[in-house]
N, C-alpha and C positions, 0 to 999 in steps of 0.2 A: 568743134573742137579737134584740134590737130592731134596726131598720136604722140607727139613729142609731150606736149601739154597733158594729155591724159595719163601717160606713162609717170611724168613727174608729180601729178597729183595723186597717184597710187602709192609713189614712193615716200611721199610726205605723209600720207595718211597710215601708211605701215608703220612708220616710225613713230608717229604719234600712238598708235594702238600699242606698239612695243613699250614705249614708255610708260604708258598707263598702266600696262599689265606689270611691269616691274614696280611701280609704285605701289600697286594693289597687292602683290606678292610680299613686298616689305612690309606693308601694314599688317598682314595676316601673321607675317613670322613675328613681328613684335607684339602682337596680342597673344599669340600662342606662348611666347616666351614669358610674358608678363602672367598668364594665368598659371604656367607650370611652376613658376617661382611662388605665386600665392597659394597655391595647393600644396605647398610644402613637398614637392616632388623630390625624390632622392635621386643624386647624382653619382656616378662614380668619379673619382679624382685622377689623375695621371698614374698615380702609383696604386691604383687599384683599391683605394680605400672608400667606403661609401662615406658621404657626408650629407647633412641636411642643408638643402638649397637655401 
């Protein structure tokens, strides 16, 4: 395998892994957001009033 081909394979695999990590990160954020809403976590609004989420 030539160095150019090997380098291109590394670039492609890196892009795949980054995309997979981003998808996983979004899924974890979605689950944590759903969990915090279901537990009735209190959040602060823009004007510093607390509201039930």
